[in-house]
N, C-alpha and C positions, 0 to 999 in steps of 0.2 A: 491800640493794635491788635489787628486777634486771627487768630492759624484755625482752617478748618483744613477737613478728610472726606474724600474719596475712592470710592472702589467700585471698581465695576465689572460685567463678565461676562460675555456673549457669546455666544456654541458656535463653530464653522455648520454657513450651509453651501451644498453649490449650489447655481449658480447669480451667489450675488456678486458685487462687485465688493473688493478691503476698503474702509477708509478706515485711517487712524492716522489720531491728529488733524485731519482735515484732507490729507494728503491721500489719494488714490496710490495703493498697492499692488504694482504685479500680482499675482496668484491664483492660485486655481479654486479659490473657494473667499468666498465671501465671511461674516457675520450675521447671526440669526436673532431679530430685534421689530422693535413696529415700527423706527427708521429709521436711517441710513446702516445703525449700533457700529455705532464709533465709539471701541470705549474710552477710550485714551480721552474724547471730548467730555463723553460720558459724568468721565472720574472728576474732571476736573468742574465740571460744572458740579456734580458736589461737595466739592472741597471749601469750593464761591457761596456756595447758596450756604453750608455750611457755616464759614466763618461770621458771616451776617447773620448768622438765625433765622433763615429764611426758609429752612424743611432743606426737603431735595427735588431732585431733577422727575419724577415721576409727582412731587404732586403739584411740579409749576403745566408742566405738559403730560398728561396723563396718557397711557395708551387706551380710555377707557372713553372719551371723543369720539367716537366716529373715527371721521380721515381728518383729522383733519392735525395732524399729528406723523400719518402715515405713507414715513418713505422721506420723511423732511434730512435734511440736511442738519449737519447738527454745529455746522459752523454758525447755522442760522438762529439756533438754541444756546449758544454760548454765546451770541453777541445781546439776545435777547438779557439773558441773565448777568452780564455787564452793565448792561439800562438798569436790573433793576438793581446793583449795587450801588450805578452812579445816583439815583433818585434817592439810596438813600446816603449818603452822600460820602460813597466807599471809593477810597481808589485801589486796589492791586501793586502789589511792594514787588509779591517775587511767587513764581509757583516751581514744583520741582516737581516732574510725571517723569513714572514709571511702565510700562506695556507691558508684559510677559508671555512671551508667547515662543512656544519653540519652534516653531516653522510659517510666516517666509521672515529670513533675515531681515532684522531694520537698520542694521547704523548706519546702511545710504539712505537712511530718508528720515533720518534724527535731526537734521538740519532746518530740511525741509520742514520739516512737523515745527517747532522751532520760528519759523518764519509765519508759517502759515498762522499760528495761537496768537503769538504779536499780533502781528497785522486786525485779524478777526478782532482779540480784543484793543486793539489801539494802546499797545502797550510795545516801553524797545523790547527787542527781542533779547539785550539778558538781562532782562524782566525773568524768562520760560526757564527752565531747563525742560528735557528730557531722554529721559534715557530707555534704552529698550534691555532684553536680557533674557535669559528662559529658565530651564525648570530640570534642566540637565538630567531630561525623561523620564521625571518621574509626574506622577497627578495627569489628570484630563487635561493640563498643558502639553505634558510633554507627555505623552499618547497624542498631538494636535488636531485635538474633540476643540476645540479653542480657544481665544485669550483673557487675558486681564487684562485693566492699568486698575492704579492707585496713585494719586493726586494728594497734594499738600498745597492750601493756597495761603501766604499772610497776606492782608488788607489792612487798609489802618482806614480811619475815620478822616476827612481833607476839608470837614465846616468843624 
């Protein structure tokens, strides 16, 4: 068994859609990034890759490869990460993710995020935990400048 940790942060940007955990969240701004900037999925990808000692999301899907990953749906990246892990004989045991945003209020979307992530990774929904919190108006998140996410993933080799 192996454990990995992931962290990501993106700033808010007007004129973009807000995607978290593969779910579109109605809000006045989205997150700035080369892809759809889904911080939750990016943190989860890094946790999964880290658990397998397979570097990080930026290594596998760099923003320096022209338009190849520009605007890409992060669910596609997560699916590819799971394919890479399975090629190495790993399977997800469980993951625990936390999204930190002052706004918008995310609790109404947590179950949809869990369902979406489980479906994309082809695992049971009880293997996926998603939590949402704020920073009580402290720091860049509290000033509503952006969103951060953290994730841990436990994997085991099945072969």
